[in-house]
C-alpha positions in Angstrom: 99.1 138.6 109.8 99.1 135.7 107.4 96.0 135.0 105.3 94.5 131.6 106.0 91.2 130.6 104.5 88.3 129.0 106.3 88.6 125.2 106.6 87.6 123.4 103.4 86.7 119.8 102.8 86.4 120.0 99.0 89.0 120.0 96.2 90.5 123.3 95.0 88.7 125.2 92.2 91.9 125.0 90.1 95.1 123.1 90.3 98.5 124.8 90.3 100.6 121.8 89.1 100.1 118.2 87.8 101.0 116.9 91.3 98.5 119.2 92.9 95.7 117.7 90.7 96.9 114.1 91.3 96.9 114.7 95.1 93.2 115.6 95.2 92.1 113.1 92.6 93.8 110.3 94.5 92.4 111.3 97.8 88.9 111.3 96.3 89.5 108.0 94.5 90.7 106.4 97.8 87.9 108.0 99.8 90.4 109.6 102.2 88.7 112.5 104.0 90.7 115.7 104.5 90.4 119.2 105.8 92.4 121.9 104.1 93.2 125.6 104.1 94.5 128.0 101.4 97.1 130.5 102.5 99.5 133.1 101.3 102.8 131.5 100.3 104.4 129.6 103.3 108.0 128.4 103.2 109.2 127.8 106.7 107.9 125.7 109.6 107.6 128.9 111.7 105.1 130.2 109.1 103.0 127.0 109.6 102.2 127.8 113.3 99.0 129.6 112.3 98.0 126.8 110.0 98.6 124.3 112.9 96.2 126.4 115.0 93.6 126.7 112.4 93.6 122.9 111.6 94.2 121.9 115.2 97.2 119.7 114.5 100.9 120.0 113.9 102.4 120.2 110.4 105.1 117.6 109.6 108.5 118.5 108.1 109.2 116.6 104.9 112.9 116.6 103.9 114.2 115.5 100.5 117.6 114.0 101.0 120.2 112.2 98.8 123.6 110.7 98.9 126.7 112.5 97.6 126.4 110.8 94.2 122.7 111.8 93.9 121.8 108.2 93.2 119.8 107.4 96.4 116.9 109.5 97.4 114.9 109.7 100.6 111.7 111.5 101.8 112.1 111.9 105.5 108.9 112.9 107.4 109.5 114.2 110.9 107.9 116.5 113.4 107.9 120.1 112.3 109.7 121.3 115.5 112.3 118.6 115.6 115.8 119.5 114.4 117.2 117.4 111.7 120.5 115.7 112.4 121.9 114.0 109.3 124.4 111.9 111.2 121.7 110.4 113.4 119.3 109.8 110.5 122.0 108.2 108.3 123.2 106.0 111.3 119.6 104.8 112.0 119.4 103.7 108.3 122.9 102.2 108.3 124.0 104.4 105.3 126.6 107.0 104.7 125.7 110.6 105.5 123.0 112.3 103.4 122.5 115.9 102.5 119.6 118.0 101.2 118.9 117.3 97.5 119.2 120.2 95.1 116.2 122.3 94.3 116.3 121.3 90.7 116.0 117.6 91.6 113.2 118.5 94.0 111.2 120.0 91.1 112.1 117.2 88.7 111.5 114.2 91.0 108.9 115.5 93.5 107.0 118.0 91.4 107.4 120.6 94.1 109.6 123.6 95.0 111.3 124.5 98.3 108.8 124.7 101.1 106.3 122.3 99.6 107.9 118.8 99.8 105.2 116.3 100.5 104.6 112.6 100.9 102.2 113.0 98.0 105.1 113.2 95.6 105.1 109.4 95.8 102.4 109.7 93.2 105.1 110.9 90.7 107.7 108.3 91.6 107.1 105.6 89.0 110.7 104.3 89.1 110.6 103.7 92.9 113.6 106.0 93.3 112.3 107.3 96.7 112.7 105.6 100.0 110.0 106.9 102.3 111.0 107.2 105.9 108.7 108.3 108.8 109.8 109.4 112.2 108.1 107.1 114.7 106.8 110.2 116.5 104.9 111.2 113.4 103.6 107.7 112.6 102.1 107.5 116.0 100.1 110.7 115.8 96.4 110.6 115.0 96.6 113.5 112.5 99.0 114.2 109.7 99.4 117.8 108.5 101.2 118.6 105.3 101.5 120.6 102.1 99.2 119.6 99.2 102.3 119.9 96.9 102.1 123.7 96.8 103.3 126.5 99.1 99.7 127.8 99.4 97.7 124.8 100.4 97.9 122.7 103.6 95.8 119.8 104.8 95.0 117.6 107.7 94.5 113.8 107.1 94.4 110.8 109.4 98.0 109.5 109.7 96.7 105.9 109.3 95.2 106.9 105.9 98.5 108.2 104.7 100.5 105.2 106.0 98.1 102.5 104.8 95.6 103.7 102.2 97.7 106.3 100.4 101.2 104.7 100.5 99.6 101.3 100.0 98.1 102.7 96.8 101.5 104.1 95.6 103.1 100.7 96.5 105.9 102.5 98.4 107.1 100.6 101.5 107.4 102.8 104.6 110.3 102.7 107.0 109.5 103.9 110.5 112.5 105.0 112.6 112.9 106.2 116.2 115.2 109.2 115.8 
């Protein structure tokens, strides 16, 4: 059985990465309430099922994608249980087919490792290299469940706060697609 802490509404006692610290400082600064849990390391969406039950919401799936030349980068936020079809996604954006960005770029650009991609990485994107794309099904949900930039911390936030307060703060425009 996977270890999952009780639900917390305070910041962690210590931060694992610079992004991790920025996430919580920004949420506090913007007065965005959250609930969070600490867990054993979680990498897959299947592992998130118990977190979903604890926080009473469904975790999103955040994919870091790029073109073949690795010059265009996308964070695609979709439902955790929805299969990703590159052809459909690329077609909806009117671009050539994308693939998963390499792990090295994920660490460099997003400040995360495999299993912890998060919309909060927009805090590190000072060059506006990321296009942030939300699946309409996620954008319409009341609650947004995601990693806090680690593989051991997961949170529940109002989707409206992510789309408007948080992404408004980072000045990243959001594209919402029906996929």
